[in-house]
A tleap script that builds the chain and sets N, CA, C and O, in Angstrom:
source leaprc.protein.ff14SB
mol = sequence {
  NMET ILE THR ILE SER GLU THR LYS GLU ILE
  ASN ILE GLU ASP ILE LEU ILE LEU TYR LYS
  VAL ASN GLU TRP SER SER ALA ASN LYS PRO
  ASN GLU LEU TYR LYS GLY LEU LEU ASN SER
  GLU THR LEU ILE THR ALA TRP GLU GLY LYS
  LYS LEU VAL GLY LEU GLY ASN ALA ILE SER
  ASP GLY PHE LEU THR VAL TYR TYR PRO HIE
  LEU LEU VAL LEU PRO GLU TYR GLN GLY LYS
  GLY ILE GLY LYS MET ILE VAL ASP LYS MET
  GLN GLU LYS TYR SER HIE PHE HIE MET GLN
  MET LEU THR ALA ASP GLY LYS ALA VAL ASP
  PHE TYR LYS LYS ASN GLY PHE GLU ARG ALA
  GLY LYS THR GLU PRO MET TRP ILE TYR GLN
  GLY ASN GLU CHIE
}
set mol.1.N position { 0.922 -1.428 0.030 }
set mol.1.CA position { 0.021 -0.109 -0.091 }
set mol.1.C position { 0.815 1.234 0.003 }
set mol.1.O position { 1.719 1.370 0.827 }
set mol.2.N position { 0.438 2.259 -0.898 }
set mol.2.CA position { 1.272 3.451 -0.724 }
set mol.2.C position { 0.695 4.399 0.023 }
set mol.2.O position { -0.534 4.472 0.032 }
set mol.3.N position { 1.409 5.210 0.711 }
set mol.3.CA position { 1.102 6.129 1.242 }
set mol.3.C position { 1.675 7.538 1.024 }
set mol.3.O position { 2.874 7.796 1.128 }
set mol.4.N position { 0.674 8.471 0.698 }
set mol.4.CA position { 1.260 9.928 0.181 }
set mol.4.C position { 1.034 10.771 1.363 }
set mol.4.O position { -0.061 10.722 1.922 }
set mol.5.N position { 2.141 11.684 1.877 }
set mol.5.CA position { 1.773 12.656 2.595 }
set mol.5.C position { 2.735 13.947 2.464 }
set mol.5.O position { 3.682 13.821 1.688 }
set mol.6.N position { 2.587 15.189 3.150 }
set mol.6.CA position { 3.326 16.352 3.184 }
set mol.6.C position { 4.275 16.117 4.130 }
set mol.6.O position { 3.843 15.852 5.252 }
set mol.7.N position { 5.729 16.151 3.937 }
set mol.7.CA position { 6.506 16.017 5.180 }
set mol.7.C position { 7.755 16.936 5.114 }
set mol.7.O position { 7.950 17.579 4.083 }
set mol.8.N position { 8.546 17.022 6.082 }
set mol.8.CA position { 9.940 17.552 6.280 }
set mol.8.C position { 10.696 16.700 6.546 }
set mol.8.O position { 11.850 17.036 6.279 }
set mol.9.N position { 10.566 15.294 7.137 }
set mol.9.CA position { 11.079 14.704 7.589 }
set mol.9.C position { 11.790 13.297 6.666 }
set mol.9.O position { 11.209 12.213 6.727 }
set mol.10.N position { 12.742 13.410 6.049 }
set mol.10.CA position { 13.097 12.497 5.198 }
set mol.10.C position { 14.681 12.404 4.969 }
set mol.10.O position { 15.289 13.461 4.803 }
set mol.11.N position { 15.332 11.270 4.954 }
set mol.11.CA position { 16.755 10.948 5.019 }
set mol.11.C position { 17.091 11.164 3.375 }
set mol.11.O position { 16.410 10.981 2.365 }
set mol.12.N position { 18.654 11.708 3.625 }
set mol.12.CA position { 19.374 11.980 2.268 }
set mol.12.C position { 19.275 10.744 1.559 }
set mol.12.O position { 18.692 10.667 0.477 }
set mol.13.N position { 19.927 9.582 2.237 }
set mol.13.CA position { 20.163 8.410 1.512 }
set mol.13.C position { 18.896 7.776 0.838 }
set mol.13.O position { 19.137 7.152 -0.195 }
set mol.14.N position { 17.701 7.824 1.210 }
set mol.14.CA position { 16.404 7.668 0.474 }
set mol.14.C position { 16.510 8.382 -0.699 }
set mol.14.O position { 16.599 7.784 -1.772 }
set mol.15.N position { 16.512 9.861 -0.619 }
set mol.15.CA position { 16.535 10.693 -1.472 }
set mol.15.C position { 17.433 10.437 -2.693 }
set mol.15.O position { 17.067 10.637 -3.851 }
set mol.16.N position { 18.695 9.957 -2.315 }
set mol.16.CA position { 19.567 9.981 -3.334 }
set mol.16.C position { 19.305 8.507 -4.094 }
set mol.16.O position { 19.751 8.373 -5.234 }
set mol.17.N position { 18.714 7.608 -3.578 }
set mol.17.CA position { 18.474 6.338 -4.388 }
set mol.17.C position { 17.789 6.519 -5.492 }
set mol.17.O position { 18.061 6.067 -6.604 }
set mol.18.N position { 16.327 7.605 -4.994 }
set mol.18.CA position { 15.389 7.871 -6.225 }
set mol.18.C position { 16.034 8.789 -7.082 }
set mol.18.O position { 15.543 8.739 -8.210 }
set mol.19.N position { 16.814 9.488 -6.988 }
set mol.19.CA position { 17.488 10.624 -8.127 }
set mol.19.C position { 18.480 9.842 -8.592 }
set mol.19.O position { 18.658 10.233 -9.746 }
set mol.20.N position { 19.212 8.986 -8.369 }
set mol.20.CA position { 20.484 8.447 -9.062 }
set mol.20.C position { 19.572 7.411 -10.144 }
set mol.20.O position { 19.802 7.356 -11.353 }
set mol.21.N position { 18.685 6.752 -9.560 }
set mol.21.CA position { 18.198 5.660 -10.473 }
set mol.21.C position { 17.298 6.171 -11.711 }
set mol.21.O position { 16.946 5.544 -12.711 }
set mol.22.N position { 17.007 7.658 -11.290 }
set mol.22.CA position { 16.096 8.273 -12.394 }
set mol.22.C position { 17.276 9.162 -13.060 }
set mol.22.O position { 16.966 9.900 -13.996 }
set mol.23.N position { 18.442 9.124 -12.671 }
set mol.23.CA position { 19.563 9.909 -13.569 }
set mol.23.C position { 19.501 11.190 -13.478 }
set mol.23.O position { 20.081 11.834 -14.353 }
set mol.24.N position { 18.824 11.872 -12.458 }
set mol.24.CA position { 18.732 13.135 -12.070 }
set mol.24.C position { 20.440 13.779 -11.843 }
set mol.24.O position { 21.239 13.162 -11.139 }
set mol.25.N position { 20.754 14.873 -12.438 }
set mol.25.CA position { 22.035 15.647 -12.308 }
set mol.25.C position { 22.178 15.890 -10.867 }
set mol.25.O position { 23.211 15.697 -10.225 }
set mol.26.N position { 21.171 16.286 -10.452 }
set mol.26.CA position { 21.035 16.685 -8.983 }
set mol.26.C position { 21.266 16.004 -7.959 }
set mol.26.O position { 21.248 16.614 -6.891 }
set mol.27.N position { 21.540 14.617 -7.946 }
set mol.27.CA position { 21.991 13.935 -7.270 }
set mol.27.C position { 23.657 13.637 -7.092 }
set mol.27.O position { 24.183 12.752 -6.417 }
set mol.28.N position { 24.197 14.505 -7.789 }
set mol.28.CA position { 25.623 14.910 -7.762 }
set mol.28.C position { 26.119 15.953 -6.929 }
set mol.28.O position { 27.310 16.173 -6.708 }
set mol.29.N position { 25.008 16.674 -6.413 }
set mol.29.CA position { 25.013 17.672 -5.483 }
set mol.29.C position { 24.265 17.081 -4.062 }
set mol.29.O position { 23.188 17.657 -3.905 }
set mol.30.N position { 24.460 16.399 -3.328 }
set mol.30.CA position { 23.376 16.055 -2.757 }
set mol.30.C position { 23.136 16.830 -1.480 }
set mol.30.O position { 22.074 16.643 -0.885 }
set mol.31.N position { 24.076 17.731 -0.981 }
set mol.31.CA position { 24.083 18.458 0.405 }
set mol.31.C position { 22.741 19.460 -0.209 }
set mol.31.O position { 21.639 19.591 0.324 }
set mol.32.N position { 23.188 20.045 -1.380 }
set mol.32.CA position { 22.550 20.978 -2.236 }
set mol.32.C position { 21.023 20.465 -2.333 }
set mol.32.O position { 20.105 21.085 -1.798 }
set mol.33.N position { 20.835 19.265 -3.072 }
set mol.33.CA position { 19.612 18.790 -3.250 }
set mol.33.C position { 18.658 18.647 -1.941 }
set mol.33.O position { 17.490 19.024 -1.848 }
set mol.34.N position { 19.414 18.040 -1.003 }
set mol.34.CA position { 18.584 17.790 0.500 }
set mol.34.C position { 18.129 19.059 0.920 }
set mol.34.O position { 17.006 19.303 1.361 }
set mol.35.N position { 19.174 19.950 0.738 }
set mol.35.CA position { 18.351 21.410 1.573 }
set mol.35.C position { 17.488 22.007 0.746 }
set mol.35.O position { 16.637 22.670 1.339 }
set mol.36.N position { 17.415 22.002 -0.362 }
set mol.36.CA position { 16.642 22.621 -1.358 }
set mol.36.C position { 15.264 21.792 -1.358 }
set mol.36.O position { 14.172 22.354 -1.436 }
set mol.37.N position { 15.395 20.645 -1.280 }
set mol.37.CA position { 14.478 20.018 -1.059 }
set mol.37.C position { 13.366 20.191 0.533 }
set mol.37.O position { 12.149 20.281 0.697 }
set mol.38.N position { 14.333 20.176 1.287 }
set mol.38.CA position { 13.499 20.531 2.851 }
set mol.38.C position { 13.211 22.326 2.940 }
set mol.38.O position { 12.608 22.907 3.842 }
set mol.39.N position { 13.705 22.807 1.983 }
set mol.39.CA position { 13.661 24.471 2.093 }
set mol.39.C position { 12.341 24.493 1.179 }
set mol.39.O position { 11.589 25.380 1.584 }
set mol.40.N position { 11.896 23.901 0.237 }
set mol.40.CA position { 10.614 23.923 -0.529 }
set mol.40.C position { 9.426 24.172 0.119 }
set mol.40.O position { 9.319 23.690 1.247 }
set mol.41.N position { 8.473 24.835 -0.342 }
set mol.41.CA position { 7.325 25.189 0.494 }
set mol.41.C position { 6.526 23.969 0.906 }
set mol.41.O position { 5.922 23.815 1.967 }
set mol.42.N position { 6.608 23.273 0.061 }
set mol.42.CA position { 5.822 22.063 0.106 }
set mol.42.C position { 6.835 20.852 -0.463 }
set mol.42.O position { 7.478 20.981 -1.505 }
set mol.43.N position { 6.883 19.496 0.496 }
set mol.43.CA position { 7.566 18.533 -0.134 }
set mol.43.C position { 6.786 17.494 0.101 }
set mol.43.O position { 6.603 17.171 1.274 }
set mol.44.N position { 6.154 16.743 -0.975 }
set mol.44.CA position { 4.998 15.270 -1.125 }
set mol.44.C position { 6.187 14.372 -0.887 }
set mol.44.O position { 7.308 14.686 -1.287 }
set mol.45.N position { 5.951 13.301 -0.262 }
set mol.45.CA position { 6.548 11.778 -0.333 }
set mol.45.C position { 5.676 10.955 -0.461 }
set mol.45.O position { 4.588 11.131 0.087 }
set mol.46.N position { 5.956 9.756 -1.282 }
set mol.46.CA position { 5.072 8.368 -1.471 }
set mol.46.C position { 5.937 7.103 -0.683 }
set mol.46.O position { 7.140 6.957 -0.899 }
set mol.47.N position { 5.490 6.578 -0.131 }
set mol.47.CA position { 6.197 5.414 0.525 }
set mol.47.C position { 5.550 4.275 0.387 }
set mol.47.O position { 4.342 4.291 0.150 }
set mol.48.N position { 6.179 3.216 0.501 }
set mol.48.CA position { 5.671 1.681 0.408 }
set mol.48.C position { 6.236 1.324 1.654 }
set mol.48.O position { 7.461 1.385 1.759 }
set mol.49.N position { 5.507 0.939 2.679 }
set mol.49.CA position { 6.273 0.987 4.081 }
set mol.49.C position { 7.329 1.938 4.511 }
set mol.49.O position { 7.083 3.035 5.012 }
set mol.50.N position { 8.662 1.407 4.263 }
set mol.50.CA position { 9.405 2.476 5.140 }
set mol.50.C position { 10.387 2.798 3.565 }
set mol.50.O position { 11.373 3.532 3.634 }
set mol.51.N position { 10.024 2.241 2.396 }
set mol.51.CA position { 10.736 2.740 0.945 }
set mol.51.C position { 10.119 3.907 0.453 }
set mol.51.O position { 8.913 4.092 0.290 }
set mol.52.N position { 11.024 4.655 0.239 }
set mol.52.CA position { 10.424 5.995 -0.427 }
set mol.52.C position { 10.428 5.609 -2.225 }
set mol.52.O position { 11.417 5.241 -2.858 }
set mol.53.N position { 9.299 5.778 -2.669 }
set mol.53.CA position { 9.129 5.425 -4.021 }
set mol.53.C position { 8.874 6.374 -5.007 }
set mol.53.O position { 8.917 6.200 -6.225 }
set mol.54.N position { 8.534 7.665 -4.229 }
set mol.54.CA position { 8.476 8.944 -5.103 }
set mol.54.C position { 8.318 10.214 -4.023 }
set mol.54.O position { 8.108 10.239 -2.811 }
set mol.55.N position { 8.542 11.382 -5.152 }
set mol.55.CA position { 8.324 12.581 -4.243 }
set mol.55.C position { 8.404 13.725 -5.374 }
set mol.55.O position { 8.900 13.681 -6.499 }
set mol.56.N position { 7.643 14.927 -4.584 }
set mol.56.CA position { 7.475 16.297 -5.770 }
set mol.56.C position { 7.686 17.187 -4.357 }
set mol.56.O position { 7.604 16.916 -3.159 }
set mol.57.N position { 7.999 18.384 -5.131 }
set mol.57.CA position { 8.390 19.492 -4.224 }
set mol.57.C position { 7.483 20.588 -5.180 }
set mol.57.O position { 7.185 20.438 -6.365 }
set mol.58.N position { 7.095 21.897 -4.161 }
set mol.58.CA position { 6.694 23.059 -4.727 }
set mol.58.C position { 7.617 24.168 -4.147 }
set mol.58.O position { 8.183 24.025 -3.063 }
set mol.59.N position { 7.756 25.395 -4.996 }
set mol.59.CA position { 8.402 26.427 -4.442 }
set mol.59.C position { 7.227 27.515 -4.991 }
set mol.59.O position { 6.707 27.670 -6.096 }
set mol.60.N position { 7.077 28.127 -3.811 }
set mol.60.CA position { 5.846 29.101 -4.069 }
set mol.60.C position { 5.736 30.862 -3.362 }
set mol.60.O position { 6.394 30.995 -2.330 }
set mol.61.N position { 5.202 31.759 -3.703 }
set mol.61.CA position { 5.212 32.818 -3.225 }
set mol.61.C position { 4.121 32.416 -1.895 }
set mol.61.O position { 4.395 32.881 -0.788 }
set mol.62.N position { 3.125 31.711 -2.027 }
set mol.62.CA position { 2.368 31.259 -1.036 }
set mol.62.C position { 1.072 31.807 -1.449 }
set mol.62.O position { 0.096 31.439 -0.796 }
set mol.63.N position { 0.861 32.782 -2.610 }
set mol.63.CA position { -0.523 33.441 -2.639 }
set mol.63.C position { -1.181 33.007 -4.111 }
set mol.63.O position { -2.268 32.538 -4.450 }
set mol.64.N position { 0.049 33.407 -4.817 }
set mol.64.CA position { -0.376 33.691 -6.675 }
set mol.64.C position { 0.366 32.788 -7.449 }
set mol.64.O position { -0.155 32.325 -8.464 }
set mol.65.N position { 1.539 32.456 -7.115 }
set mol.65.CA position { 2.224 31.497 -8.087 }
set mol.65.C position { 3.047 30.450 -7.513 }
set mol.65.O position { 3.833 30.764 -6.619 }
set mol.66.N position { 2.960 29.077 -7.964 }
set mol.66.CA position { 3.479 28.064 -7.685 }
set mol.66.C position { 4.472 27.481 -8.873 }
set mol.66.O position { 4.037 27.451 -10.024 }
set mol.67.N position { 6.006 26.952 -8.541 }
set mol.67.CA position { 6.669 26.305 -9.445 }
set mol.67.C position { 6.680 24.662 -8.874 }
set mol.67.O position { 6.812 24.495 -7.662 }
set mol.68.N position { 6.556 23.622 -9.661 }
set mol.68.CA position { 6.840 22.494 -9.477 }
set mol.68.C position { 8.178 21.970 -9.953 }
set mol.68.O position { 8.231 21.673 -11.146 }
set mol.69.N position { 9.313 21.800 -9.193 }
set mol.69.CA position { 10.552 21.762 -9.772 }
set mol.69.C position { 10.904 20.127 -10.012 }
set mol.69.O position { 11.637 19.719 -10.914 }
set mol.70.N position { 10.247 19.306 -9.043 }
set mol.70.CA position { 10.799 18.088 -9.113 }
set mol.70.C position { 9.490 16.944 -8.839 }
set mol.70.O position { 8.677 17.035 -7.919 }
set mol.71.N position { 9.521 16.049 -9.709 }
set mol.71.CA position { 8.440 14.913 -9.537 }
set mol.71.C position { 9.324 13.577 -9.822 }
set mol.71.O position { 9.953 13.482 -10.875 }
set mol.72.N position { 9.342 12.722 -9.004 }
set mol.72.CA position { 10.261 11.675 -9.292 }
set mol.72.C position { 9.509 10.343 -8.731 }
set mol.72.O position { 8.925 10.349 -7.647 }
set mol.73.N position { 9.581 9.234 -9.555 }
set mol.73.CA position { 8.922 7.815 -9.047 }
set mol.73.C position { 9.917 6.868 -9.260 }
set mol.73.O position { 10.442 6.800 -10.371 }
set mol.74.N position { 10.308 6.007 -8.210 }
set mol.74.CA position { 11.073 4.627 -9.041 }
set mol.74.C position { 10.676 4.166 -10.234 }
set mol.74.O position { 9.471 4.242 -10.475 }
set mol.75.N position { 11.312 3.756 -10.951 }
set mol.75.CA position { 11.113 3.171 -12.380 }
set mol.75.C position { 10.223 2.073 -12.322 }
set mol.75.O position { 9.444 1.946 -13.267 }
set mol.76.N position { 10.184 1.146 -11.270 }
set mol.76.CA position { 9.681 -0.020 -11.012 }
set mol.76.C position { 8.116 0.320 -10.574 }
set mol.76.O position { 7.284 -0.564 -10.776 }
set mol.77.N position { 7.717 1.496 -10.016 }
set mol.77.CA position { 6.528 1.772 -9.409 }
set mol.77.C position { 5.856 2.959 -10.518 }
set mol.77.O position { 4.748 3.447 -10.297 }
set mol.78.N position { 6.645 3.325 -11.673 }
set mol.78.CA position { 6.016 4.476 -12.811 }
set mol.78.C position { 4.771 3.506 -13.240 }
set mol.78.O position { 4.790 2.278 -13.325 }
set mol.79.N position { 3.681 4.401 -13.488 }
set mol.79.CA position { 2.717 3.725 -14.162 }
set mol.79.C position { 1.647 3.183 -13.117 }
set mol.79.O position { 0.565 2.776 -13.540 }
set mol.80.N position { 1.860 3.176 -12.121 }
set mol.80.CA position { 0.768 2.742 -11.251 }
set mol.80.C position { 0.087 3.727 -10.321 }
set mol.80.O position { -0.576 3.398 -9.338 }
set mol.81.N position { 0.371 5.290 -10.832 }
set mol.81.CA position { -0.673 6.210 -10.247 }
set mol.81.C position { 0.143 7.216 -9.124 }
set mol.81.O position { -0.323 8.273 -8.699 }
set mol.82.N position { 1.399 6.670 -8.767 }
set mol.82.CA position { 1.878 7.406 -7.600 }
set mol.82.C position { 2.300 8.890 -8.069 }
set mol.82.O position { 2.363 9.740 -7.180 }
set mol.83.N position { 2.562 9.226 -9.244 }
set mol.83.CA position { 2.966 10.508 -9.677 }
set mol.83.C position { 1.550 11.324 -9.548 }
set mol.83.O position { 1.532 12.406 -8.960 }
set mol.84.N position { 0.325 10.742 -10.139 }
set mol.84.CA position { -0.872 11.366 -10.096 }
set mol.84.C position { -1.298 11.702 -8.573 }
set mol.84.O position { -1.756 12.785 -8.207 }
set mol.85.N position { -1.090 10.702 -7.845 }
set mol.85.CA position { -1.185 10.839 -6.213 }
set mol.85.C position { -0.564 12.165 -5.769 }
set mol.85.O position { -1.169 13.021 -5.124 }
set mol.86.N position { 0.611 12.241 -6.150 }
set mol.86.CA position { 1.400 13.327 -6.095 }
set mol.86.C position { 0.702 14.838 -6.243 }
set mol.86.O position { 0.256 15.691 -5.476 }
set mol.87.N position { 0.869 14.669 -7.652 }
set mol.87.CA position { -0.090 15.904 -8.254 }
set mol.87.C position { -1.162 16.227 -7.890 }
set mol.87.O position { -1.525 17.400 -7.980 }
set mol.88.N position { -1.978 15.218 -7.362 }
set mol.88.CA position { -3.396 15.577 -7.042 }
set mol.88.C position { -3.067 16.091 -5.153 }
set mol.88.O position { -3.710 17.027 -4.679 }
set mol.89.N position { -2.195 15.452 -4.439 }
set mol.89.CA position { -1.676 16.256 -3.159 }
set mol.89.C position { -1.574 17.651 -3.389 }
set mol.89.O position { -2.161 18.413 -2.621 }
set mol.90.N position { -0.717 18.222 -4.616 }
set mol.90.CA position { -0.269 19.117 -4.797 }
set mol.90.C position { -1.443 20.368 -4.906 }
set mol.90.O position { -1.537 21.500 -4.430 }
set mol.91.N position { -2.223 19.575 -5.741 }
set mol.91.CA position { -3.569 20.383 -5.963 }
set mol.91.C position { -4.618 20.807 -5.094 }
set mol.91.O position { -5.412 21.731 -5.269 }
set mol.92.N position { -4.515 19.965 -4.074 }
set mol.92.CA position { -5.423 19.978 -2.589 }
set mol.92.C position { -4.999 21.837 -2.219 }
set mol.92.O position { -5.782 22.698 -1.818 }
set mol.93.N position { -3.662 21.968 -2.498 }
set mol.93.CA position { -3.239 22.805 -1.670 }
set mol.93.C position { -2.932 24.088 -2.608 }
set mol.93.O position { -2.851 25.221 -2.135 }
set mol.94.N position { -2.763 23.789 -4.038 }
set mol.94.CA position { -2.425 24.975 -4.911 }
set mol.94.C position { -3.283 24.918 -6.056 }
set mol.94.O position { -2.688 25.178 -7.102 }
set mol.95.N position { -4.776 24.599 -6.202 }
set mol.95.CA position { -5.621 24.589 -7.180 }
set mol.95.C position { -5.900 26.081 -7.270 }
set mol.95.O position { -5.820 26.594 -8.386 }
set mol.96.N position { -6.162 26.704 -6.406 }
set mol.96.CA position { -6.828 28.012 -6.704 }
set mol.96.C position { -5.648 29.117 -7.190 }
set mol.96.O position { -5.988 30.226 -7.603 }
set mol.97.N position { -4.314 28.738 -7.108 }
set mol.97.CA position { -3.433 29.953 -7.427 }
set mol.97.C position { -3.419 30.203 -8.682 }
set mol.97.O position { -3.457 29.287 -9.504 }
set mol.98.N position { -3.364 31.460 -9.023 }
set mol.98.CA position { -3.568 31.942 -10.397 }
set mol.98.C position { -2.398 31.421 -11.651 }
set mol.98.O position { -2.708 31.325 -12.839 }
set mol.99.N position { -1.276 31.176 -11.201 }
set mol.99.CA position { -0.201 30.479 -11.877 }
set mol.99.C position { 0.333 29.229 -11.279 }
set mol.99.O position { 0.642 29.160 -10.089 }
set mol.100.N position { 0.447 28.168 -12.178 }
set mol.100.CA position { 0.919 27.205 -11.722 }
set mol.100.C position { 2.193 26.335 -12.775 }
set mol.100.O position { 1.812 25.768 -13.798 }
set mol.101.N position { 3.365 26.328 -12.460 }
set mol.101.CA position { 4.493 26.300 -13.585 }
set mol.101.C position { 5.027 25.024 -13.186 }
set mol.101.O position { 5.078 24.621 -12.024 }
set mol.102.N position { 5.563 24.193 -14.573 }
set mol.102.CA position { 6.580 23.386 -14.318 }
set mol.102.C position { 7.374 23.419 -15.738 }
set mol.102.O position { 7.036 24.063 -16.731 }
set mol.103.N position { 8.650 22.467 -15.586 }
set mol.103.CA position { 9.080 22.402 -17.281 }
set mol.103.C position { 9.068 20.819 -17.155 }
set mol.103.O position { 9.253 20.110 -16.166 }
set mol.104.N position { 8.794 20.496 -18.464 }
set mol.104.CA position { 8.588 19.037 -18.633 }
set mol.104.C position { 9.201 18.673 -19.870 }
set mol.104.O position { 9.050 19.423 -20.835 }
set mol.105.N position { 9.848 17.662 -19.973 }
set mol.105.CA position { 10.244 17.088 -21.386 }
set mol.105.C position { 10.143 15.636 -21.182 }
set mol.105.O position { 9.863 15.210 -20.062 }
set mol.106.N position { 10.384 14.696 -22.346 }
set mol.106.CA position { 10.313 13.563 -22.762 }
set mol.106.C position { 8.969 13.029 -22.290 }
set mol.106.O position { 7.974 13.741 -22.425 }
set mol.107.N position { 8.865 11.650 -21.668 }
set mol.107.CA position { 7.761 11.139 -21.019 }
set mol.107.C position { 7.101 11.998 -20.201 }
set mol.107.O position { 5.887 11.835 -20.083 }
set mol.108.N position { 7.684 12.958 -19.556 }
set mol.108.CA position { 6.967 13.693 -18.501 }
set mol.108.C position { 5.767 14.606 -19.293 }
set mol.108.O position { 4.748 15.044 -18.757 }
set mol.109.N position { 6.113 14.748 -20.513 }
set mol.109.CA position { 5.197 16.048 -21.048 }
set mol.109.C position { 3.618 15.183 -21.468 }
set mol.109.O position { 2.637 15.920 -21.571 }
set mol.110.N position { 3.447 13.954 -21.653 }
set mol.110.CA position { 2.477 13.358 -21.919 }
set mol.110.C position { 1.688 13.331 -20.241 }
set mol.110.O position { 0.499 13.491 -19.967 }
set mol.111.N position { 2.752 13.091 -19.404 }
set mol.111.CA position { 1.890 13.058 -18.112 }
set mol.111.C position { 1.355 14.098 -17.428 }
set mol.111.O position { 0.226 14.029 -16.942 }
set mol.112.N position { 2.078 15.094 -17.336 }
set mol.112.CA position { 1.626 16.478 -17.147 }
set mol.112.C position { 0.320 16.697 -18.206 }
set mol.112.O position { -0.736 17.028 -17.668 }
set mol.113.N position { 0.326 16.557 -19.464 }
set mol.113.CA position { -0.845 16.941 -20.010 }
set mol.113.C position { -1.902 16.300 -19.706 }
set mol.113.O position { -2.957 16.914 -19.864 }
set mol.114.N position { -1.965 14.979 -19.214 }
set mol.114.CA position { -3.149 13.871 -18.616 }
set mol.114.C position { -3.367 14.816 -17.479 }
set mol.114.O position { -4.569 14.864 -17.222 }
set mol.115.N position { -2.758 15.469 -16.819 }
set mol.115.CA position { -2.926 16.038 -15.323 }
set mol.115.C position { -3.421 17.465 -15.497 }
set mol.115.O position { -3.454 18.225 -14.529 }
set mol.116.N position { -3.858 17.890 -16.866 }
set mol.116.CA position { -4.242 19.524 -16.647 }
set mol.116.C position { -3.351 20.547 -17.045 }
set mol.116.O position { -3.709 21.695 -17.310 }
set mol.117.N position { -2.081 20.089 -17.089 }
set mol.117.CA position { -1.054 21.002 -17.492 }
set mol.117.C position { -0.992 21.189 -19.075 }
set mol.117.O position { -0.977 20.174 -19.771 }
set mol.118.N position { -0.959 22.335 -19.614 }
set mol.118.CA position { -0.330 22.688 -20.975 }
set mol.118.C position { 0.097 23.992 -21.446 }
set mol.118.O position { -0.269 25.067 -20.971 }
set mol.119.N position { 0.864 23.828 -22.376 }
set mol.119.CA position { 2.090 24.640 -23.033 }
set mol.119.C position { 1.210 26.018 -22.773 }
set mol.119.O position { -0.003 26.114 -22.956 }
set mol.120.N position { 2.024 26.977 -22.341 }
set mol.120.CA position { 1.284 28.354 -22.069 }
set mol.120.C position { 1.506 29.004 -23.176 }
set mol.120.O position { 2.612 29.519 -23.007 }
set mol.121.N position { 1.124 29.285 -24.190 }
set mol.121.CA position { 0.896 30.261 -25.092 }
set mol.121.C position { 1.915 29.883 -26.148 }
set mol.121.O position { 1.918 28.737 -26.597 }
set mol.122.N position { 2.730 30.744 -26.542 }
set mol.122.CA position { 4.187 30.391 -27.584 }
set mol.122.C position { 5.549 30.323 -26.473 }
set mol.122.O position { 6.729 30.474 -26.791 }
set mol.123.N position { 5.102 30.096 -25.327 }
set mol.123.CA position { 6.529 30.287 -24.587 }
set mol.123.C position { 7.490 29.009 -24.727 }
set mol.123.O position { 7.170 27.844 -24.966 }
set mol.124.N position { 8.677 29.524 -24.522 }
set mol.124.CA position { 9.813 28.561 -24.463 }
set mol.124.C position { 10.587 28.399 -23.243 }
set mol.124.O position { 10.898 29.494 -22.774 }
set mol.125.N position { 11.040 27.313 -22.508 }
set mol.125.CA position { 11.665 26.935 -21.473 }
set mol.125.C position { 13.097 27.565 -21.523 }
set mol.125.O position { 13.913 27.192 -22.365 }
set mol.126.N position { 13.366 28.490 -20.637 }
set mol.126.CA position { 14.620 28.876 -20.538 }
set mol.126.C position { 15.310 28.802 -19.268 }
set mol.126.O position { 14.699 28.909 -18.204 }
set mol.127.N position { 16.659 28.608 -19.345 }
set mol.127.CA position { 17.405 28.338 -18.169 }
set mol.127.C position { 18.763 28.499 -18.045 }
set mol.127.O position { 19.502 28.254 -18.999 }
set mol.128.N position { 19.093 28.800 -17.212 }
set mol.128.CA position { 20.734 28.813 -16.781 }
set mol.128.C position { 20.757 27.325 -15.863 }
set mol.128.O position { 20.236 27.202 -14.755 }
set mol.129.N position { 21.444 26.313 -16.565 }
set mol.129.CA position { 21.355 24.940 -16.008 }
set mol.129.C position { 22.602 24.421 -16.168 }
set mol.129.O position { 23.284 24.485 -17.191 }
set mol.130.N position { 23.034 23.635 -14.596 }
set mol.130.CA position { 24.117 22.742 -14.906 }
set mol.130.C position { 24.235 21.319 -14.929 }
set mol.130.O position { 25.232 20.659 -14.638 }
set mol.131.N position { 22.890 20.832 -15.381 }
set mol.131.CA position { 22.498 19.513 -15.758 }
set mol.131.C position { 22.869 18.700 -16.770 }
set mol.131.O position { 23.365 19.514 -17.550 }
set mol.132.N position { 22.961 17.646 -17.277 }
set mol.132.CA position { 22.771 16.993 -18.190 }
set mol.132.C position { 22.047 16.048 -18.767 }
set mol.132.O position { 22.404 15.435 -19.774 }
set mol.133.N position { 20.684 15.830 -17.986 }
set mol.133.CA position { 19.840 15.077 -18.510 }
set mol.133.C position { 18.878 15.527 -19.383 }
set mol.133.O position { 18.039 14.738 -19.819 }
set mol.134.N position { 18.884 16.881 -19.749 }
set mol.134.CA position { 17.785 17.320 -20.733 }
set mol.134.C position { 18.639 17.789 -21.975 }
set mol.134.O position { 18.077 18.218 -22.983 }
savepdb mol mol.pdb
quit
């Protein structure tokens, strides 16, 4: 059984397993990743018993705008509705906000479209980024 909850109590080892298996470059900066997640306005985690199987975070001004930087699920748990449960939990808190934003590529684009997100006009994603998975 999967449990979804908002938390600030999570250990770095569980986080690193999740990020490394998904090949996210932020795993190469474990201290910054850990501090960044814990300093997010919202951190939602998904657990099967004591095993972290997914997480998502939100950065927000608290009133108008929210940005969702990370949503990861262990590969063997993908396609089982865990990502949707995390998105739904975020929507409980942020659905009334004027603007909800994220950047998606690859398979994530279709996932987010199924969950109500769409490309904003003719916008182009832009960033100064030191990762290599995109």
